[in-house]
mmCIF file of the N, C-alpha and C atoms, coordinates in Angstrom:
data_MODEL
# 
_entry.id   MODEL 
# 
loop_
_atom_site.group_PDB 
_atom_site.id 
_atom_site.type_symbol 
_atom_site.label_atom_id 
_atom_site.label_alt_id 
_atom_site.label_comp_id 
_atom_site.label_asym_id 
_atom_site.label_entity_id 
_atom_site.label_seq_id 
_atom_site.pdbx_PDB_ins_code 
_atom_site.Cartn_x 
_atom_site.Cartn_y 
_atom_site.Cartn_z 
_atom_site.occupancy 
_atom_site.B_iso_or_equiv 
_atom_site.pdbx_formal_charge 
_atom_site.auth_seq_id 
_atom_site.auth_comp_id 
_atom_site.auth_asym_id 
_atom_site.auth_atom_id 
_atom_site.pdbx_PDB_model_num 
ATOM 1   N N  . MET A 1 1  ? 33.675 -80.125  -25.267 1.00 0.00 ? 1  MET A N  1 
ATOM 2   C CA . MET A 1 1  ? 33.971 -79.329  -24.093 1.00 0.00 ? 1  MET A CA 1 
ATOM 3   C C  . MET A 1 1  ? 32.699 -79.060  -23.279 1.00 0.00 ? 1  MET A C  1 
ATOM 4   N N  . LEU A 1 2  ? 31.606 -78.870  -23.980 1.00 0.00 ? 2  LEU A N  1 
ATOM 5   C CA . LEU A 1 2  ? 30.341 -78.628  -23.288 1.00 0.00 ? 2  LEU A CA 1 
ATOM 6   C C  . LEU A 1 2  ? 29.892 -79.870  -22.522 1.00 0.00 ? 2  LEU A C  1 
ATOM 7   N N  . LEU A 1 3  ? 30.138 -81.040  -23.092 1.00 0.00 ? 3  LEU A N  1 
ATOM 8   C CA . LEU A 1 3  ? 29.780 -82.278  -22.413 1.00 0.00 ? 3  LEU A CA 1 
ATOM 9   C C  . LEU A 1 3  ? 30.587 -82.454  -21.125 1.00 0.00 ? 3  LEU A C  1 
ATOM 10  N N  . ALA A 1 4  ? 31.862 -82.097  -21.172 1.00 0.00 ? 4  ALA A N  1 
ATOM 11  C CA . ALA A 1 4  ? 32.700 -82.202  -19.968 1.00 0.00 ? 4  ALA A CA 1 
ATOM 12  C C  . ALA A 1 4  ? 32.207 -81.245  -18.888 1.00 0.00 ? 4  ALA A C  1 
ATOM 13  N N  . ALA A 1 5  ? 31.832 -80.031  -19.279 1.00 0.00 ? 5  ALA A N  1 
ATOM 14  C CA . ALA A 1 5  ? 31.311 -79.061  -18.312 1.00 0.00 ? 5  ALA A CA 1 
ATOM 15  C C  . ALA A 1 5  ? 30.002 -79.561  -17.698 1.00 0.00 ? 5  ALA A C  1 
ATOM 16  N N  . LYS A 1 6  ? 29.157 -80.171  -18.532 1.00 0.00 ? 6  LYS A N  1 
ATOM 17  C CA . LYS A 1 6  ? 27.890 -80.707  -18.034 1.00 0.00 ? 6  LYS A CA 1 
ATOM 18  C C  . LYS A 1 6  ? 28.145 -81.851  -17.045 1.00 0.00 ? 6  LYS A C  1 
ATOM 19  N N  . THR A 1 7  ? 29.088 -82.724  -17.368 1.00 0.00 ? 7  THR A N  1 
ATOM 20  C CA . THR A 1 7  ? 29.403 -83.852  -16.492 1.00 0.00 ? 7  THR A CA 1 
ATOM 21  C C  . THR A 1 7  ? 29.948 -83.371  -15.158 1.00 0.00 ? 7  THR A C  1 
ATOM 22  N N  . VAL A 1 8  ? 30.858 -82.420  -15.182 1.00 0.00 ? 8  VAL A N  1 
ATOM 23  C CA . VAL A 1 8  ? 31.408 -81.857  -13.947 1.00 0.00 ? 8  VAL A CA 1 
ATOM 24  C C  . VAL A 1 8  ? 30.305 -81.204  -13.129 1.00 0.00 ? 8  VAL A C  1 
ATOM 25  N N  . SER A 1 9  ? 29.413 -80.500  -13.805 1.00 0.00 ? 9  SER A N  1 
ATOM 26  C CA . SER A 1 9  ? 28.287 -79.857  -13.131 1.00 0.00 ? 9  SER A CA 1 
ATOM 27  C C  . SER A 1 9  ? 27.388 -80.887  -12.445 1.00 0.00 ? 9  SER A C  1 
ATOM 28  N N  . GLN A 1 10 ? 27.132 -82.007  -13.122 1.00 0.00 ? 10 GLN A N  1 
ATOM 29  C CA . GLN A 1 10 ? 26.298 -83.053  -12.530 1.00 0.00 ? 10 GLN A CA 1 
ATOM 30  C C  . GLN A 1 10 ? 26.969 -83.678  -11.312 1.00 0.00 ? 10 GLN A C  1 
ATOM 31  N N  . VAL A 1 11 ? 28.277 -83.913  -11.406 1.00 0.00 ? 11 VAL A N  1 
ATOM 32  C CA . VAL A 1 11 ? 29.001 -84.500  -10.278 1.00 0.00 ? 11 VAL A CA 1 
ATOM 33  C C  . VAL A 1 11 ? 28.965 -83.549  -9.084  1.00 0.00 ? 11 VAL A C  1 
ATOM 34  N N  . LEU A 1 12 ? 29.196 -82.277  -9.329  1.00 0.00 ? 12 LEU A N  1 
ATOM 35  C CA . LEU A 1 12 ? 29.161 -81.295  -8.237  1.00 0.00 ? 12 LEU A CA 1 
ATOM 36  C C  . LEU A 1 12 ? 27.762 -81.190  -7.627  1.00 0.00 ? 12 LEU A C  1 
ATOM 37  N N  . LEU A 1 13 ? 26.742 -81.283  -8.452  1.00 0.00 ? 13 LEU A N  1 
ATOM 38  C CA . LEU A 1 13 ? 25.372 -81.254  -7.945  1.00 0.00 ? 13 LEU A CA 1 
ATOM 39  C C  . LEU A 1 13 ? 25.102 -82.467  -7.056  1.00 0.00 ? 13 LEU A C  1 
ATOM 40  N N  . HIS A 1 14 ? 25.504 -83.662  -7.507  1.00 0.00 ? 14 HIS A N  1 
ATOM 41  C CA . HIS A 1 14 ? 25.329 -84.867  -6.693  1.00 0.00 ? 14 HIS A CA 1 
ATOM 42  C C  . HIS A 1 14 ? 26.050 -84.728  -5.360  1.00 0.00 ? 14 HIS A C  1 
ATOM 43  N N  . MET A 1 15 ? 27.278 -84.250  -5.406  1.00 0.00 ? 15 MET A N  1 
ATOM 44  C CA . MET A 1 15 ? 28.069 -84.132  -4.188  1.00 0.00 ? 15 MET A CA 1 
ATOM 45  C C  . MET A 1 15 ? 27.461 -83.116  -3.225  1.00 0.00 ? 15 MET A C  1 
ATOM 46  N N  . SER A 1 16 ? 26.976 -81.999  -3.761  1.00 0.00 ? 16 SER A N  1 
ATOM 47  C CA . SER A 1 16 ? 26.407 -80.980  -2.871  1.00 0.00 ? 16 SER A CA 1 
ATOM 48  C C  . SER A 1 16 ? 25.082 -81.437  -2.263  1.00 0.00 ? 16 SER A C  1 
ATOM 49  N N  . VAL A 1 17 ? 24.283 -82.176  -3.015  1.00 0.00 ? 17 VAL A N  1 
ATOM 50  C CA . VAL A 1 17 ? 23.033 -82.704  -2.465  1.00 0.00 ? 17 VAL A CA 1 
ATOM 51  C C  . VAL A 1 17 ? 23.331 -83.733  -1.378  1.00 0.00 ? 17 VAL A C  1 
ATOM 52  N N  . ALA A 1 18 ? 24.290 -84.630  -1.651  1.00 0.00 ? 18 ALA A N  1 
ATOM 53  C CA . ALA A 1 18 ? 24.653 -85.638  -0.653  1.00 0.00 ? 18 ALA A CA 1 
ATOM 54  C C  . ALA A 1 18 ? 25.177 -84.969  0.615   1.00 0.00 ? 18 ALA A C  1 
ATOM 55  N N  . PHE A 1 19 ? 26.023 -83.963  0.445   1.00 0.00 ? 19 PHE A N  1 
ATOM 56  C CA . PHE A 1 19 ? 26.551 -83.248  1.604   1.00 0.00 ? 19 PHE A CA 1 
ATOM 57  C C  . PHE A 1 19 ? 25.426 -82.557  2.365   1.00 0.00 ? 19 PHE A C  1 
ATOM 58  N N  . GLY A 1 20 ? 24.570 -81.858  1.647   1.00 0.00 ? 20 GLY A N  1 
ATOM 59  C CA . GLY A 1 20 ? 23.488 -81.113  2.286   1.00 0.00 ? 20 GLY A CA 1 
ATOM 60  C C  . GLY A 1 20 ? 22.527 -81.988  3.065   1.00 0.00 ? 20 GLY A C  1 
ATOM 61  N N  . VAL A 1 21 ? 22.157 -83.116  2.476   1.00 0.00 ? 21 VAL A N  1 
ATOM 62  C CA . VAL A 1 21 ? 21.220 -84.018  3.152   1.00 0.00 ? 21 VAL A CA 1 
ATOM 63  C C  . VAL A 1 21 ? 21.854 -84.606  4.403   1.00 0.00 ? 21 VAL A C  1 
ATOM 64  N N  . MET A 1 22 ? 23.094 -85.077  4.281   1.00 0.00 ? 22 MET A N  1 
ATOM 65  C CA . MET A 1 22 ? 23.757 -85.681  5.433   1.00 0.00 ? 22 MET A CA 1 
ATOM 66  C C  . MET A 1 22 ? 24.026 -84.635  6.515   1.00 0.00 ? 22 MET A C  1 
ATOM 67  N N  . TYR A 1 23 ? 24.399 -83.433  6.121   1.00 0.00 ? 23 TYR A N  1 
ATOM 68  C CA . TYR A 1 23 ? 24.636 -82.376  7.103   1.00 0.00 ? 23 TYR A CA 1 
ATOM 69  C C  . TYR A 1 23 ? 23.334 -82.003  7.817   1.00 0.00 ? 23 TYR A C  1 
ATOM 70  N N  . ALA A 1 24 ? 22.239 -81.969  7.068   1.00 0.00 ? 24 ALA A N  1 
ATOM 71  C CA . ALA A 1 24 ? 20.945 -81.637  7.664   1.00 0.00 ? 24 ALA A CA 1 
ATOM 72  C C  . ALA A 1 24 ? 20.522 -82.695  8.689   1.00 0.00 ? 24 ALA A C  1 
ATOM 73  N N  . PHE A 1 25 ? 20.812 -83.944  8.404   1.00 0.00 ? 25 PHE A N  1 
ATOM 74  C CA . PHE A 1 25 ? 20.429 -85.021  9.328   1.00 0.00 ? 25 PHE A CA 1 
ATOM 75  C C  . PHE A 1 25 ? 21.356 -85.139  10.532  1.00 0.00 ? 25 PHE A C  1 
ATOM 76  N N  . THR A 1 26 ? 22.664 -84.921  10.323  1.00 0.00 ? 26 THR A N  1 
ATOM 77  C CA . THR A 1 26 ? 23.608 -85.168  11.403  1.00 0.00 ? 26 THR A CA 1 
ATOM 78  C C  . THR A 1 26 ? 24.188 -83.899  12.021  1.00 0.00 ? 26 THR A C  1 
ATOM 79  N N  . GLY A 1 27 ? 24.211 -82.813  11.271  1.00 0.00 ? 27 GLY A N  1 
ATOM 80  C CA . GLY A 1 27 ? 24.847 -81.586  11.749  1.00 0.00 ? 27 GLY A CA 1 
ATOM 81  C C  . GLY A 1 27 ? 26.366 -81.672  11.733  1.00 0.00 ? 27 GLY A C  1 
ATOM 82  N N  . SER A 1 28 ? 26.910 -82.707  11.112  1.00 0.00 ? 28 SER A N  1 
ATOM 83  C CA . SER A 1 28 ? 28.346 -82.934  11.083  1.00 0.00 ? 28 SER A CA 1 
ATOM 84  C C  . SER A 1 28 ? 28.909 -82.672  9.685   1.00 0.00 ? 28 SER A C  1 
ATOM 85  N N  . VAL A 1 29 ? 29.926 -81.806  9.623   1.00 0.00 ? 29 VAL A N  1 
ATOM 86  C CA . VAL A 1 29 ? 30.598 -81.532  8.361   1.00 0.00 ? 29 VAL A CA 1 
ATOM 87  C C  . VAL A 1 29 ? 31.381 -82.768  7.898   1.00 0.00 ? 29 VAL A C  1 
ATOM 88  N N  . VAL A 1 30 ? 31.932 -83.512  8.846   1.00 0.00 ? 30 VAL A N  1 
ATOM 89  C CA . VAL A 1 30 ? 32.699 -84.705  8.508   1.00 0.00 ? 30 VAL A CA 1 
ATOM 90  C C  . VAL A 1 30 ? 31.812 -85.744  7.839   1.00 0.00 ? 30 VAL A C  1 
ATOM 91  N N  . PHE A 1 31 ? 30.669 -86.054  8.443   1.00 0.00 ? 31 PHE A N  1 
ATOM 92  C CA . PHE A 1 31 ? 29.766 -87.035  7.839   1.00 0.00 ? 31 PHE A CA 1 
ATOM 93  C C  . PHE A 1 31 ? 29.195 -86.529  6.523   1.00 0.00 ? 31 PHE A C  1 
ATOM 94  N N  . GLY A 1 32 ? 28.950 -85.241  6.442   1.00 0.00 ? 32 GLY A N  1 
ATOM 95  C CA . GLY A 1 32 ? 28.498 -84.664  5.173   1.00 0.00 ? 32 GLY A CA 1 
ATOM 96  C C  . GLY A 1 32 ? 29.544 -84.829  4.088   1.00 0.00 ? 32 GLY A C  1 
ATOM 97  N N  . GLY A 1 33 ? 30.808 -84.619  4.439   1.00 0.00 ? 33 GLY A N  1 
ATOM 98  C CA . GLY A 1 33 ? 31.886 -84.783  3.474   1.00 0.00 ? 33 GLY A CA 1 
ATOM 99  C C  . GLY A 1 33 ? 32.063 -86.227  3.047   1.00 0.00 ? 33 GLY A C  1 
ATOM 100 N N  . ILE A 1 34 ? 31.924 -87.135  3.992   1.00 0.00 ? 34 ILE A N  1 
ATOM 101 C CA . ILE A 1 34 ? 32.027 -88.563  3.650   1.00 0.00 ? 34 ILE A CA 1 
ATOM 102 C C  . ILE A 1 34 ? 30.913 -88.957  2.687   1.00 0.00 ? 34 ILE A C  1 
ATOM 103 N N  . ALA A 1 35 ? 29.704 -88.510  2.962   1.00 0.00 ? 35 ALA A N  1 
ATOM 104 C CA . ALA A 1 35 ? 28.578 -88.819  2.072   1.00 0.00 ? 35 ALA A CA 1 
ATOM 105 C C  . ALA A 1 35 ? 28.785 -88.197  0.696   1.00 0.00 ? 35 ALA A C  1 
ATOM 106 N N  . ALA A 1 36 ? 29.347 -86.992  0.667   1.00 0.00 ? 36 ALA A N  1 
ATOM 107 C CA . ALA A 1 36 ? 29.589 -86.316  -0.605  1.00 0.00 ? 36 ALA A CA 1 
ATOM 108 C C  . ALA A 1 36 ? 30.614 -87.068  -1.444  1.00 0.00 ? 36 ALA A C  1 
ATOM 109 N N  . LEU A 1 37 ? 31.500 -87.810  -0.828  1.00 0.00 ? 37 LEU A N  1 
ATOM 110 C CA . LEU A 1 37 ? 32.484 -88.595  -1.578  1.00 0.00 ? 37 LEU A CA 1 
ATOM 111 C C  . LEU A 1 37 ? 31.967 -89.983  -1.932  1.00 0.00 ? 37 LEU A C  1 
ATOM 112 N N  . ILE A 1 38 ? 31.235 -90.601  -1.031  1.00 0.00 ? 38 ILE A N  1 
ATOM 113 C CA . ILE A 1 38 ? 30.757 -91.968  -1.257  1.00 0.00 ? 38 ILE A CA 1 
ATOM 114 C C  . ILE A 1 38 ? 29.668 -92.015  -2.332  1.00 0.00 ? 38 ILE A C  1 
ATOM 115 N N  . GLU A 1 39 ? 28.790 -91.051  -2.353  1.00 0.00 ? 39 GLU A N  1 
ATOM 116 C CA . GLU A 1 39 ? 27.657 -91.076  -3.284  1.00 0.00 ? 39 GLU A CA 1 
ATOM 117 C C  . GLU A 1 39 ? 28.112 -91.095  -4.747  1.00 0.00 ? 39 GLU A C  1 
ATOM 118 N N  . PRO A 1 40 ? 28.965 -90.182  -5.201  1.00 0.00 ? 40 PRO A N  1 
ATOM 119 C CA . PRO A 1 40 ? 29.355 -90.247  -6.617  1.00 0.00 ? 40 PRO A CA 1 
ATOM 120 C C  . PRO A 1 40 ? 30.178 -91.490  -6.956  1.00 0.00 ? 40 PRO A C  1 
ATOM 121 N N  . VAL A 1 41 ? 31.002 -91.949  -6.046  1.00 0.00 ? 41 VAL A N  1 
ATOM 122 C CA . VAL A 1 41 ? 31.794 -93.159  -6.308  1.00 0.00 ? 41 VAL A CA 1 
ATOM 123 C C  . VAL A 1 41 ? 30.875 -94.366  -6.459  1.00 0.00 ? 41 VAL A C  1 
ATOM 124 N N  . SER A 1 42 ? 29.879 -94.483  -5.601  1.00 0.00 ? 42 SER A N  1 
ATOM 125 C CA . SER A 1 42 ? 28.957 -95.611  -5.709  1.00 0.00 ? 42 SER A CA 1 
ATOM 126 C C  . SER A 1 42 ? 28.141 -95.529  -6.991  1.00 0.00 ? 42 SER A C  1 
ATOM 127 N N  . MET A 1 43 ? 27.789 -94.336  -7.414  1.00 0.00 ? 43 MET A N  1 
ATOM 128 C CA . MET A 1 43 ? 27.036 -94.186  -8.663  1.00 0.00 ? 43 MET A CA 1 
ATOM 129 C C  . MET A 1 43 ? 27.883 -94.589  -9.866  1.00 0.00 ? 43 MET A C  1 
ATOM 130 N N  . VAL A 1 44 ? 29.158 -94.239  -9.861  1.00 0.00 ? 44 VAL A N  1 
ATOM 131 C CA . VAL A 1 44 ? 30.049 -94.620  -10.958 1.00 0.00 ? 44 VAL A CA 1 
ATOM 132 C C  . VAL A 1 44 ? 30.151 -96.141  -11.039 1.00 0.00 ? 44 VAL A C  1 
ATOM 133 N N  . LEU A 1 45 ? 30.169 -96.802  -9.902  1.00 0.00 ? 45 LEU A N  1 
ATOM 134 C CA . LEU A 1 45 ? 30.278 -98.255  -9.887  1.00 0.00 ? 45 LEU A CA 1 
ATOM 135 C C  . LEU A 1 45 ? 28.972 -98.951  -10.248 1.00 0.00 ? 45 LEU A C  1 
ATOM 136 N N  . LEU A 1 46 ? 27.843 -98.374  -9.843  1.00 0.00 ? 46 LEU A N  1 
ATOM 137 C CA . LEU A 1 46 ? 26.555 -99.034  -10.055 1.00 0.00 ? 46 LEU A CA 1 
ATOM 138 C C  . LEU A 1 46 ? 25.869 -98.675  -11.374 1.00 0.00 ? 46 LEU A C  1 
ATOM 139 N N  . LEU A 1 47 ? 26.182 -97.528  -11.957 1.00 0.00 ? 47 LEU A N  1 
ATOM 140 C CA . LEU A 1 47 ? 25.489 -97.099  -13.176 1.00 0.00 ? 47 LEU A CA 1 
ATOM 141 C C  . LEU A 1 47 ? 25.676 -98.077  -14.340 1.00 0.00 ? 47 LEU A C  1 
ATOM 142 N N  . PRO A 1 48 ? 26.864 -98.623  -14.595 1.00 0.00 ? 48 PRO A N  1 
ATOM 143 C CA . PRO A 1 48 ? 26.962 -99.604  -15.692 1.00 0.00 ? 48 PRO A CA 1 
ATOM 144 C C  . PRO A 1 48 ? 26.088 -100.842 -15.474 1.00 0.00 ? 48 PRO A C  1 
ATOM 145 N N  . LEU A 1 49 ? 25.981 -101.293 -14.230 1.00 0.00 ? 49 LEU A N  1 
ATOM 146 C CA . LEU A 1 49 ? 25.115 -102.440 -13.947 1.00 0.00 ? 49 LEU A CA 1 
ATOM 147 C C  . LEU A 1 49 ? 23.648 -102.090 -14.183 1.00 0.00 ? 49 LEU A C  1 
ATOM 148 N N  . HIS A 1 50 ? 23.264 -100.887 -13.805 1.00 0.00 ? 50 HIS A N  1 
ATOM 149 C CA . HIS A 1 50 ? 21.897 -100.407 -14.018 1.00 0.00 ? 50 HIS A CA 1 
ATOM 150 C C  . HIS A 1 50 ? 21.586 -100.335 -15.512 1.00 0.00 ? 50 HIS A C  1 
ATOM 151 N N  . GLU A 1 51 ? 22.510 -99.798  -16.291 1.00 0.00 ? 51 GLU A N  1 
ATOM 152 C CA . GLU A 1 51 ? 22.310 -99.695  -17.737 1.00 0.00 ? 51 GLU A CA 1 
ATOM 153 C C  . GLU A 1 51 ? 22.213 -101.081 -18.375 1.00 0.00 ? 51 GLU A C  1 
ATOM 154 N N  . ARG A 1 52 ? 23.042 -102.000 -17.928 1.00 0.00 ? 52 ARG A N  1 
ATOM 155 C CA . ARG A 1 52 ? 23.021 -103.363 -18.464 1.00 0.00 ? 52 ARG A CA 1 
ATOM 156 C C  . ARG A 1 52 ? 21.694 -104.047 -18.173 1.00 0.00 ? 52 ARG A C  1 
ATOM 157 N N  . LEU A 1 53 ? 21.181 -103.854 -16.978 1.00 0.00 ? 53 LEU A N  1 
ATOM 158 C CA . LEU A 1 53 ? 19.890 -104.437 -16.624 1.00 0.00 ? 53 LEU A CA 1 
ATOM 159 C C  . LEU A 1 53 ? 18.774 -103.877 -17.499 1.00 0.00 ? 53 LEU A C  1 
ATOM 160 N N  . TRP A 1 54 ? 18.737 -102.559 -17.675 1.00 0.00 ? 54 TRP A N  1 
ATOM 161 C CA . TRP A 1 54 ? 17.688 -101.957 -18.491 1.00 0.00 ? 54 TRP A CA 1 
ATOM 162 C C  . TRP A 1 54 ? 17.812 -102.354 -19.960 1.00 0.00 ? 54 TRP A C  1 
ATOM 163 N N  . ARG A 1 55 ? 19.050 -102.509 -20.438 1.00 0.00 ? 55 ARG A N  1 
ATOM 164 C CA . ARG A 1 55 ? 19.251 -102.955 -21.811 1.00 0.00 ? 55 ARG A CA 1 
ATOM 165 C C  . ARG A 1 55 ? 18.726 -104.380 -21.972 1.00 0.00 ? 55 ARG A C  1 
ATOM 166 N N  . ALA A 1 56 ? 18.913 -105.212 -20.957 1.00 0.00 ? 56 ALA A N  1 
ATOM 167 C CA . ALA A 1 56 ? 18.429 -106.587 -21.008 1.00 0.00 ? 56 ALA A CA 1 
ATOM 168 C C  . ALA A 1 56 ? 16.905 -106.656 -20.957 1.00 0.00 ? 56 ALA A C  1 
ATOM 169 N N  . LEU A 1 57 ? 16.278 -105.728 -20.278 1.00 0.00 ? 57 LEU A N  1 
ATOM 170 C CA . LEU A 1 57 ? 14.824 -105.747 -20.135 1.00 0.00 ? 57 LEU A CA 1 
ATOM 171 C C  . LEU A 1 57 ? 14.090 -104.995 -21.241 1.00 0.00 ? 57 LEU A C  1 
ATOM 172 N N  . SER A 1 58 ? 14.813 -104.228 -22.044 1.00 0.00 ? 58 SER A N  1 
ATOM 173 C CA . SER A 1 58 ? 14.157 -103.427 -23.074 1.00 0.00 ? 58 SER A CA 1 
ATOM 174 C C  . SER A 1 58 ? 13.686 -104.312 -24.223 1.00 0.00 ? 58 SER A C  1 
ATOM 175 N N  . PRO A 1 59 ? 12.588 -103.914 -24.887 1.00 0.00 ? 59 PRO A N  1 
ATOM 176 C CA . PRO A 1 59 ? 12.083 -104.711 -26.011 1.00 0.00 ? 59 PRO A CA 1 
ATOM 177 C C  . PRO A 1 59 ? 13.084 -104.687 -27.170 1.00 0.00 ? 59 PRO A C  1 
ATOM 178 N N  . ARG A 1 60 ? 13.156 -105.792 -27.866 1.00 0.00 ? 60 ARG A N  1 
ATOM 179 C CA . ARG A 1 60 ? 14.025 -105.863 -29.038 1.00 0.00 ? 60 ARG A CA 1 
ATOM 180 C C  . ARG A 1 60 ? 13.378 -105.144 -30.201 1.00 0.00 ? 60 ARG A C  1 
ATOM 181 N N  . LYS A 1 61 ? 14.144 -104.928 -31.243 1.00 0.00 ? 61 LYS A N  1 
ATOM 182 C CA . LYS A 1 61 ? 13.610 -104.284 -32.441 1.00 0.00 ? 61 LYS A CA 1 
ATOM 183 C C  . LYS A 1 61 ? 12.599 -105.163 -33.156 1.00 0.00 ? 61 LYS A C  1 
ATOM 184 N N  . THR A 1 62 ? 12.622 -106.462 -32.885 1.00 0.00 ? 62 THR A N  1 
ATOM 185 C CA . THR A 1 62 ? 11.676 -107.372 -33.522 1.00 0.00 ? 62 THR A CA 1 
ATOM 186 C C  . THR A 1 62 ? 10.305 -107.309 -32.865 1.00 0.00 ? 62 THR A C  1 
ATOM 187 N N  . GLY A 1 63 ? 10.195 -106.566 -31.765 1.00 0.00 ? 63 GLY A N  1 
ATOM 188 C CA . GLY A 1 63 ? 8.922  -106.448 -31.093 1.00 0.00 ? 63 GLY A CA 1 
ATOM 189 C C  . GLY A 1 63 ? 8.751  -107.374 -29.919 1.00 0.00 ? 63 GLY A C  1 
ATOM 190 N N  . ARG A 1 64 ? 9.689  -108.326 -29.738 1.00 0.00 ? 64 ARG A N  1 
ATOM 191 C CA . ARG A 1 64 ? 9.596  -109.236 -28.611 1.00 0.00 ? 64 ARG A CA 1 
ATOM 192 C C  . ARG A 1 64 ? 10.057 -108.535 -27.345 1.00 0.00 ? 64 ARG A C  1 
ATOM 193 N N  . THR A 1 65 ? 9.509  -108.966 -26.233 1.00 0.00 ? 65 THR A N  1 
ATOM 194 C CA . THR A 1 65 ? 9.904  -108.375 -24.959 1.00 0.00 ? 65 THR A CA 1 
ATOM 195 C C  . THR A 1 65 ? 10.566 -109.419 -24.090 1.00 0.00 ? 65 THR A C  1 
ATOM 196 N N  . GLY A 1 66 ? 11.186 -108.955 -23.021 1.00 0.00 ? 66 GLY A N  1 
ATOM 197 C CA . GLY A 1 66 ? 11.833 -109.868 -22.082 1.00 0.00 ? 66 GLY A CA 1 
ATOM 198 C C  . GLY A 1 66 ? 13.336 -109.793 -22.190 1.00 0.00 ? 66 GLY A C  1 
ATOM 199 N N  . PRO A 1 67 ? 14.000 -110.427 -21.249 1.00 0.00 ? 67 PRO A N  1 
ATOM 200 C CA . PRO A 1 67 ? 15.456 -110.371 -21.249 1.00 0.00 ? 67 PRO A CA 1 
ATOM 201 C C  . PRO A 1 67 ? 16.057 -111.173 -22.397 1.00 0.00 ? 67 PRO A C  1 
ATOM 202 N N  . ARG A 1 68 ? 17.156 -110.680 -22.926 1.00 0.00 ? 68 ARG A N  1 
ATOM 203 C CA . ARG A 1 68 ? 17.886 -111.408 -23.951 1.00 0.00 ? 68 ARG A CA 1 
ATOM 204 C C  . ARG A 1 68 ? 18.731 -112.454 -23.244 1.00 0.00 ? 68 ARG A C  1 
ATOM 205 N N  . ARG A 1 69 ? 18.693 -113.660 -23.716 1.00 0.00 ? 69 ARG A N  1 
ATOM 206 C CA . ARG A 1 69 ? 19.411 -114.741 -23.047 1.00 0.00 ? 69 ARG A CA 1 
ATOM 207 C C  . ARG A 1 69 ? 20.919 -114.539 -23.078 1.00 0.00 ? 69 ARG A C  1 
ATOM 208 N N  . SER A 1 70 ? 21.454 -113.981 -24.138 1.00 0.00 ? 70 SER A N  1 
ATOM 209 C CA . SER A 1 70 ? 22.906 -113.870 -24.268 1.00 0.00 ? 70 SER A CA 1 
ATOM 210 C C  . SER A 1 70 ? 23.486 -112.706 -23.465 1.00 0.00 ? 70 SER A C  1 
ATOM 211 N N  . THR A 1 71 ? 22.671 -111.869 -22.877 1.00 0.00 ? 71 THR A N  1 
ATOM 212 C CA . THR A 1 71 ? 23.166 -110.694 -22.170 1.00 0.00 ? 71 THR A CA 1 
ATOM 213 C C  . THR A 1 71 ? 24.017 -111.075 -20.978 1.00 0.00 ? 71 THR A C  1 
ATOM 214 N N  . PHE A 1 72 ? 23.622 -112.064 -20.214 1.00 0.00 ? 72 PHE A N  1 
ATOM 215 C CA . PHE A 1 72 ? 24.327 -112.407 -18.995 1.00 0.00 ? 72 PHE A CA 1 
ATOM 216 C C  . PHE A 1 72 ? 25.203 -113.650 -19.138 1.00 0.00 ? 72 PHE A C  1 
ATOM 217 N N  . ARG A 1 73 ? 25.354 -114.168 -20.343 1.00 0.00 ? 73 ARG A N  1 
ATOM 218 C CA . ARG A 1 73 ? 26.219 -115.312 -20.579 1.00 0.00 ? 73 ARG A CA 1 
ATOM 219 C C  . ARG A 1 73 ? 27.646 -114.843 -20.836 1.00 0.00 ? 73 ARG A C  1 
ATOM 220 N N  . SER A 1 74 ? 28.558 -115.690 -20.543 1.00 0.00 ? 74 SER A N  1 
ATOM 221 C CA . SER A 1 74 ? 29.951 -115.366 -20.834 1.00 0.00 ? 74 SER A CA 1 
ATOM 222 C C  . SER A 1 74 ? 30.219 -115.578 -22.320 1.00 0.00 ? 74 SER A C  1 
ATOM 223 N N  . ARG A 1 75 ? 31.290 -114.987 -22.811 1.00 0.00 ? 75 ARG A N  1 
ATOM 224 C CA . ARG A 1 75 ? 31.648 -115.164 -24.222 1.00 0.00 ? 75 ARG A CA 1 
ATOM 225 C C  . ARG A 1 75 ? 32.004 -116.620 -24.508 1.00 0.00 ? 75 ARG A C  1 
ATOM 226 N N  . ARG A 1 76 ? 32.636 -117.286 -23.548 1.00 0.00 ? 76 ARG A N  1 
ATOM 227 C CA . ARG A 1 76 ? 33.003 -118.678 -23.727 1.00 0.00 ? 76 ARG A CA 1 
ATOM 228 C C  . ARG A 1 76 ? 31.757 -119.540 -23.927 1.00 0.00 ? 76 ARG A C  1 
ATOM 229 N N  . ALA A 1 77 ? 30.706 -119.265 -23.149 1.00 0.00 ? 77 ALA A N  1 
ATOM 230 C CA . ALA A 1 77 ? 29.472 -120.040 -23.283 1.00 0.00 ? 77 ALA A CA 1 
ATOM 231 C C  . ALA A 1 77 ? 28.815 -119.774 -24.632 1.00 0.00 ? 77 ALA A C  1 
ATOM 232 N N  . LEU A 1 78 ? 28.920 -118.552 -25.116 1.00 0.00 ? 78 LEU A N  1 
ATOM 233 C CA . LEU A 1 78 ? 28.318 -118.221 -26.422 1.00 0.00 ? 78 LEU A CA 1 
ATOM 234 C C  . LEU A 1 78 ? 29.059 -118.916 -27.551 1.00 0.00 ? 78 LEU A C  1 
ATOM 235 N N  . THR A 1 79 ? 30.390 -118.955 -27.506 1.00 0.00 ? 79 THR A N  1 
ATOM 236 C CA . THR A 1 79 ? 31.148 -119.604 -28.570 1.00 0.00 ? 79 THR A CA 1 
ATOM 237 C C  . THR A 1 79 ? 30.989 -121.118 -28.514 1.00 0.00 ? 79 THR A C  1 
ATOM 238 N N  . ALA A 1 80 ? 30.835 -121.668 -27.317 1.00 0.00 ? 80 ALA A N  1 
ATOM 239 C CA . ALA A 1 80 ? 30.647 -123.118 -27.186 1.00 0.00 ? 80 ALA A CA 1 
ATOM 240 C C  . ALA A 1 80 ? 29.279 -123.538 -27.719 1.00 0.00 ? 80 ALA A C  1 
ATOM 241 N N  . ALA A 1 81 ? 28.282 -122.655 -27.576 1.00 0.00 ? 81 ALA A N  1 
ATOM 242 C CA . ALA A 1 81 ? 26.932 -122.981 -28.038 1.00 0.00 ? 81 ALA A CA 1 
ATOM 243 C C  . ALA A 1 81 ? 26.816 -122.889 -29.556 1.00 0.00 ? 81 ALA A C  1 
ATOM 244 N N  . ALA A 1 82 ? 27.689 -122.136 -30.191 1.00 0.00 ? 82 ALA A N  1 
ATOM 245 C CA . ALA A 1 82 ? 27.601 -121.926 -31.636 1.00 0.00 ? 82 ALA A CA 1 
ATOM 246 C C  . ALA A 1 82 ? 28.179 -123.039 -32.434 1.00 0.00 ? 82 ALA A C  1 
# 
């Protein structure tokens, strides 16, 4: 329950910052509201891609660095290579 409250709090914070910045620049409540809706939706869509990229660039447990080759391959390509 605490995690859900924290998540809701973060979403509301993002929305209020987006609204405030856009309202400060334009003076329009409408544009502020649009920005407040677009910002969290775009973050929900882009965050998994961001996490995947960082996971691919992170060092492996073996100490090697660099992207893992299998991260961006399809499952079909992985099974065909095996």
